[in-house]
VOBA-416508 format. One record per residue (C-alpha): residue in one letter; x negated, y, z. Coordinates in steps of 0.2 Angstrom, whole numbers, plus 2048, in hexadecimal, padded with zeros to 3 digits. Example, Ala and Ser with C-alpha at 12.3 -4.5 7.8 and 13.67 -1.06 7.14 Angstrom:
2
A7C27EA827;S7BC7FB824;
//
This chain:
89
X7B37A784F;X7B87B7847;X7AC7C083B;X7AD7CF830;X7AC7C3821;X7BC7BB827;X7C47CB82A;X7C07D1818;X7C67C1811;X7D77C381A;X7D97D5815;X7D57D1803;X7E27C3804;X7EF7CF80B;X7EB7DC7FE;X7EE7CF7F0;X7FE7CA7F8;X8047DC7FA;X8007DF7E8;X80A7D07E3;X8197D67ED;X8177E77E4;X8187DF7D3;X8287D57D9;X8307E57DF;X82C7EE7CF;X8347E07C5;X8447DC7CF;X8527D57C4;X85E7E17CC;X8597F37D1;X8587F77E3;X85D8087EA;X84B80B7F2;X8418007E6;X83680E7E2;X8338137F4;X82F8007F8;X8237FF7EA;X81A80F7EF;X819809801;X8127F87FB;X8058017F0;X80080B7FF;X7FE7FB809;X7F37F47FC;X7E88037FC;X7E880380F;X7E37F1810;X7D57F5803;X7CF80380E;X7CE7F781D;X7C47EA813;X7B87F880C;X7B67FF81D;X7B17ED823;X7A47ED815;X79D7FE81A;X7A380680A;X7AA816812;X7AB821802;X7B58147F9;X7C0811809;X7C382480A;X7C98247F8;X7D58157FB;X7DB81E80B;X7DE82E801;X7E88257F3;X7F281C801;X7F682D808;X7FB8347F7;X8078257F5;X80F827806;X81183A803;X81B8357F3;X8268297FE;X82983780B;X82E8437FC;X83A8377F5;X842833806;X84384580B;X84B84A7FB;X85883C7FD;X85C84280F;X85E854809;X86A84E7FC;X87584680A;X875857814;
//
């Protein structure tokens, strides 16, 4: 049977794993072309997972903060990608 407690636990596990992935991305032995972008996307994912968990716990103000932070991170991703595409043109 699925419960909100199980959903929260699974979201928190996913959040920890995404955080670990970001740490790995940030510490690659050999730099990758879009390492910075991948890191930002991973950080946004962590914040989105956090927001989902907070919403499941009826912590709407905190969830909104996490969503706004994720949005800022994704804006940075778009800025980087758009700048790279403009260099190509």
